[in-house]
C-alpha positions in Angstrom: 83.9 87.4 89.2 86.1 84.9 87.4 88.8 85.5 84.7 87.6 86.2 81.2 89.5 83.1 80.0 87.6 82.4 76.8 88.0 86.0 75.6 91.7 86.0 76.6 92.2 82.7 74.7 90.6 84.2 71.6 92.8 87.3 71.8 96.0 85.2 72.2 95.0 83.0 69.2 94.5 86.1 67.1 97.7 87.8 68.2 99.9 84.7 67.8 98.3 83.6 64.5 98.5 80.0 65.7 96.0 77.4 64.7 94.0 75.7 67.5 96.0 72.5 66.8 99.4 74.2 67.1 98.4 76.2 70.1 97.2 73.1 71.8 100.5 71.4 71.2 102.5 74.3 72.6 100.2 74.3 75.7 100.4 70.6 76.1 96.7 69.8 75.8 94.6 68.2 73.1 93.0 70.2 70.2 89.6 69.0 71.5 90.3 70.5 74.9 91.0 73.9 73.4 87.9 73.7 71.3 85.9 72.8 74.3 87.3 75.8 76.2 86.5 78.1 73.3 82.9 76.8 73.1 82.4 76.9 76.9 81.7 73.2 77.0 84.5 72.4 79.4 85.7 74.3 82.4 89.5 74.9 82.6 91.4 73.7 85.6 93.5 76.0 87.8 96.6 74.3 86.5 95.7 74.9 82.9 94.7 78.5 83.7 98.2 79.1 85.1 99.8 77.4 82.2 97.9 79.4 79.6 98.6 82.8 81.2 102.3 81.9 81.8 102.6 80.9 78.2 101.0 84.1 77.1 103.3 86.2 79.2 106.3 84.2 77.9 105.3 85.1 74.3 105.6 88.8 75.2 101.8 89.3 75.2 100.9 91.7 78.0 97.2 91.0 78.2 96.7 93.2 81.3 98.3 96.2 79.7 96.3 95.7 76.5 93.1 95.6 78.5 94.1 98.7 80.4 94.3 100.7 77.2 91.1 99.3 75.9 89.2 100.1 79.1 90.6 103.7 79.1 89.3 104.2 75.6 85.8 103.1 76.8 85.5 105.6 79.6 82.2 107.3 79.1 82.9 110.8 80.4 85.9 113.0 81.3 85.1 112.6 85.0 85.4 108.8 84.9 88.6 107.2 85.9 90.1 103.7 85.5 91.4 102.3 88.7 93.1 99.0 89.9 92.7 96.9 93.0 95.2 94.2 93.9 93.6 91.3 95.8 95.5 88.7 97.8 93.0 86.1 96.4 89.7 87.3 94.9 86.8 89.5 95.8 83.9 87.6 97.2 80.4 89.1 96.9 79.7 92.9 96.8 82.3 95.6 97.3 82.5 96.7 100.9 84.1 99.5 102.9 84.9 97.3 105.8 87.0 94.7 103.9 90.3 96.4 104.7 92.3 96.8 107.9 91.4 99.7 110.1 95.1 100.8 110.3 95.4 101.7 106.7 96.3 105.0 105.2 92.8 106.5 105.7 91.3 103.8 107.9 88.8 101.2 106.7 87.7 101.5 103.1 88.0 99.9 99.6 91.3 100.9 98.2 92.2 101.3 94.5 95.3 102.8 92.7 95.7 104.7 89.5 98.6 102.6 88.4 98.2 99.0 87.2 101.8 98.2 87.9 101.8 99.6 91.4 98.5 97.9 92.4 99.8 94.6 91.1 103.1 95.1 92.9 101.5 95.4 96.3 100.1 91.8 96.0 102.9 90.3 94.0 104.2 88.2 96.9 100.9 86.4 97.4 100.6 83.1 95.3 96.9 83.4 94.5 96.7 87.2 94.0 94.9 88.8 91.2 94.2 92.3 89.8 90.8 94.0 89.3 90.1 96.8 86.9 87.5 99.3 88.2 85.7 102.1 86.5 84.7 104.9 88.9 82.4 107.9 88.3 82.7 110.6 91.0 79.7 112.7 89.8 77.4 113.7 92.7 79.8 112.5 95.3 81.8 114.4 98.0 85.5 113.8 97.7 88.6 115.1 99.4 92.0 115.2 97.7 95.5 115.4 99.3 98.8 116.1 97.7 102.2 115.3 99.1 101.8 117.8 101.9 102.1 118.2 105.7 98.4 117.5 106.1 98.7 114.2 104.1 101.7 113.1 106.2 99.9 113.8 109.4 96.7 112.1 108.3 98.7 109.0 107.3 100.4 109.0 110.7 97.1 109.4 112.5 95.2 106.6 110.8 98.3 104.4 111.1 98.2 105.1 114.8 101.8 106.5 114.8 101.1 109.9 116.4 101.0 108.8 120.1 100.1 111.8 122.3 100.0 114.1 119.3 96.8 112.4 118.1 94.7 114.6 120.4 96.1 117.9 119.2 93.8 120.5 117.7 95.6 120.4 114.4 94.9 116.7 114.1 91.3 117.0 115.2 90.8 119.7 112.5 92.3 117.4 109.9 90.2 114.5 110.9 87.0 116.6 110.7 88.0 117.6 107.2 87.4 114.1 105.9 84.2 113.4 108.0 81.2 113.0 105.7 83.2 112.5 102.5 82.4 109.6 100.1 86.0 109.0 98.9 89.5 110.3 99.3 92.2 110.7 96.7 95.8 110.8 98.0 99.3 109.7 97.4 100.0 106.0 98.2 102.3 105.4 101.2 104.2 102.2 101.1 106.6 100.8 103.7 109.4 103.1 102.6 107.1 106.0 103.0 106.3 105.0 106.5 109.9 104.9 107.4 110.3 108.5 106.3 107.1 109.6 108.0 108.2 108.0 111.2 111.4 110.0 111.1 109.2 113.1 111.0 107.0 111.9 113.8 110.0 111.0 115.9 111.4 114.5 115.5 114.4 113.5 113.4 113.5 115.6 110.3 111.3 118.6 109.6 108.0 118.6 107.7 109.7 120.2 104.7 112.5 117.5 104.7 109.8 114.8 105.0 107.7 116.3 102.2 110.6 116.6 99.8 111.8 113.1 100.6 108.4 111.7 99.9 108.1 113.7 96.7 111.4 112.2 95.6 109.9 108.7 95.7 107.5 109.1 92.8 104.3 108.2 94.6 101.2 107.2 92.8 97.7 108.1 93.7 95.1 106.0 95.5 91.3 106.3 95.7 89.8 105.3 99.1 86.1 104.6 99.0 84.7 105.2 102.5 80.9 105.1 101.9 78.5 102.6 100.2 77.4 105.5 98.0 80.8 105.8 96.5 81.1 102.1 96.0 77.8 102.0 94.1 79.6 104.2 91.5 82.6 101.9 91.3 82.1 99.2 88.8 84.3 96.0 88.7 85.2 95.6 85.0 87.3 92.5 85.1 89.4 90.2 87.2 92.9 89.8 85.7 95.3 87.0 86.1 98.8 87.8 87.5 101.4 85.2 86.3 104.4 84.3 88.4 106.7 85.9 85.8 104.6 89.1 85.8 104.7 89.3 89.6 108.5 88.8 89.5 108.8 91.6 87.0 106.9 94.0 89.2 108.9 93.0 92.3 112.2 93.5 90.4 110.9 96.9 89.1 110.0 97.9 92.7 113.5 97.0 93.9 115.2 98.9 91.1 112.9 101.9 91.9 113.6 101.7 95.6 117.4 101.8 95.1 117.2 104.8 92.9 114.7 106.6 95.2 116.9 105.9 98.2 119.6 108.1 96.8 117.1 110.8 95.9 115.7 110.8 99.5 119.2 111.2 100.9 119.8 114.2 98.7 116.4 115.8 99.5 117.0 115.3 103.3 120.3 117.1 103.1 119.1 119.9 100.8 116.2 120.8 103.0 117.7 120.2 106.4 117.3 123.9 107.4 113.8 124.3 106.1 110.4 123.7 107.8 109.3 122.8 111.3 109.7 119.9 113.6 106.5 118.0 114.7 106.6 119.4 118.2 106.5 122.9 116.8 103.5 122.1 114.6 101.4 120.2 117.1 102.4 121.8 120.5 
């Protein structure tokens, strides 16, 4: 799936109100070149693709956010959801459950997020990354949902292989059995900052209640993990969206600002709930 460049070009021309000639001048190409793009008679180079989308973003036109709203309006039923997948480059071929690393939040699977910004942020440091919009219909599928809870924390630690000798406890075996046979999992997203907090719980530095409240303080988004081919057949790739350099920098800056604010919230939560809950050895002994 390639970018919907011609459609995006038509949108930008309409939003800016520029003539083809003026637009071509601002982009640094000939009027004939733009007309050829619009008619599909000429392919656009990677350099001109980047130039076009950077120009669009610099004009304050947030194409990806506009498309997000339009796709949300086109959802066919209340059960359908619009999701986002950040790719380091692009998706080749059919969607697969084995395209991710085994040591992910819930093992191998195809991962999507509910937030455009968060999904884009996770791949913002990769030069050729892009964003996919995905429509998912869960009807007829078996799903399992986790909140910010002890069970979720333990599952993340298990699949990330951070539990050590605790991995064979009956509590963990019961949790693992609870996701066997499901088609998809919905759960909070755990980023690197989350792993640090979960590690403190696993290492016996904080209780489960301290850990849970610290994680809640970080404003986690939700992710959908497709673990069976049956689930993937009900996930439709709608569009591959270009991520400009400026857009990626915006998301990275936003993440840093959020991290600094959440860091203080985590400190407060850790202090406030220091006498609540149980340590991991009490839970899994």
